[in-house]
BATIKOL-422690 format. One line per field, with one value per residue (C-alpha): residue number from 1; x, y, z. Coordinates in steps of 0.02 Angstrom, whole numbers. Each point is the difference from the previous one (the first is absolute). Layout:
residues N
resi = (NUM | ...)
x = (X | ...)
y = (Y | ...)
z = (Z | ...)
This chain:
residues 116
resi = (1 | 2 | 3 | 4 | 5 | 6 | 7 | 8 | 9 | 10 | 11 | 12 | 13 | 14 | 15 | 16 | 17 | 18 | 19 | 20 | 21 | 22 | 23 | 24 | 25 | 26 | 27 | 28 | 29 | 30 | 31 | 32 | 33 | 34 | 35 | 36 | 37 | 38 | 39 | 40 | 41 | 42 | 43 | 44 | 45 | 46 | 47 | 48 | 49 | 50 | 51 | 52 | 53 | 54 | 55 | 56 | 57 | 58 | 59 | 60 | 61 | 62 | 63 | 64 | 65 | 66 | 67 | 68 | 69 | 70 | 71 | 72 | 73 | 74 | 75 | 76 | 77 | 78 | 79 | 80 | 81 | 82 | 83 | 84 | 85 | 86 | 87 | 88 | 89 | 90 | 91 | 92 | 93 | 94 | 95 | 96 | 97 | 98 | 99 | 100 | 101 | 102 | 103 | 104 | 105 | 106 | 107 | 108 | 109 | 110 | 111 | 112 | 113 | 114 | 115 | 116)
x = (-6268 | 59 | -91 | 57 | 52 | 54 | 12 | 78 | -29 | 62 | -23 | 34 | -23 | -18 | 161 | 88 | 0 | 12 | -28 | 10 | -77 | 19 | -60 | 0 | -79 | -15 | -60 | -77 | 129 | 136 | 108 | 72 | 123 | -7 | 168 | 67 | 86 | -79 | -125 | -18 | -188 | -10 | -115 | -106 | -24 | -47 | -120 | -85 | -21 | -62 | -128 | 82 | 32 | -87 | 112 | 6 | 8 | -5 | -103 | -6 | -79 | -40 | -37 | -24 | -125 | 40 | -7 | -1 | 54 | -58 | 44 | 103 | -161 | -35 | 166 | -23 | -168 | 91 | 140 | 132 | 83 | 168 | 119 | 135 | 175 | -52 | 170 | -51 | -119 | 150 | 77 | 172 | 4 | 26 | 166 | 62 | 123 | -143 | -153 | -79 | 12 | -76 | -144 | -26 | -7 | -127 | -105 | 1 | -47 | -137 | -71 | -10 | -87 | -129 | -36 | -59)
y = (4442 | -26 | 93 | -124 | -179 | -134 | -178 | -141 | 84 | -98 | 23 | -115 | 23 | -178 | -90 | 164 | 37 | 191 | 18 | -127 | 22 | 189 | 75 | 187 | 115 | 189 | 124 | 170 | 133 | -127 | 29 | -158 | -25 | -161 | -51 | -156 | -75 | -3 | -142 | -8 | 33 | 183 | 53 | -155 | 38 | 181 | -55 | -121 | 136 | 122 | -122 | -36 | -183 | -117 | -103 | -186 | -32 | 100 | 139 | 189 | 96 | 185 | 76 | -175 | -59 | -126 | 83 | -68 | 126 | -58 | 162 | 156 | 96 | -119 | 43 | 184 | -3 | -30 | 125 | -114 | 67 | -37 | 123 | -74 | 75 | 175 | 60 | 181 | -12 | 12 | 147 | 66 | -81 | -169 | -82 | -174 | 23 | 32 | -101 | 12 | 190 | 0 | -107 | 115 | 150 | -90 | -46 | 179 | 70 | -132 | 34 | 186 | -36 | -118 | 116 | 141)
z = (-278 | -179 | -137 | -132 | 31 | -121 | 66 | -99 | -168 | -149 | -186 | -144 | -186 | -64 | 48 | 47 | 186 | 12 | 189 | 139 | 173 | 20 | 164 | 34 | 127 | -23 | 132 | -32 | -41 | -38 | -154 | -77 | -140 | -99 | -73 | -81 | -149 | -172 | -5 | 190 | -6 | 53 | -141 | 21 | 185 | -35 | -136 | 121 | 132 | -133 | -70 | -168 | 44 | 120 | 114 | -36 | 188 | 160 | 74 | -7 | 144 | 2 | 171 | 69 | -132 | -136 | -171 | -178 | -129 | -172 | -89 | 40 | 33 | 146 | 82 | -41 | 91 | 165 | -40 | -76 | -157 | -78 | -81 | -110 | -19 | 47 | 59 | -31 | 149 | 115 | -93 | 37 | 172 | -85 | 35 | -41 | 144 | 122 | -55 | 174 | -6 | -174 | 59 | 149 | -116 | -110 | 152 | 62 | -170 | -21 | 172 | -38 | -165 | 78 | 146 | -115)
């Protein structure tokens, strides 16, 4: 079962369509990298999941239940937090030649931190 699911999430700011029909499903323990061109909507998507923005359309489900995050504290209450541009979390294992290995190192380090 997915821990976090987004279905048909869209966001517009007036006439500007920032996201269109995004669907995503994340399982427990999964590490995901979000990449895209400038202006592709990455930050907007993260801000929706983290409770900074409300989606214009679509649904967010956490552990199977529909959720509505109105503020970051609402997302934080279920364990969702965002960290922006914190490359130092990965440390010396970081490599632009091996992003999957860097993400694995980050996941391992994060799991050790959360388990203590």
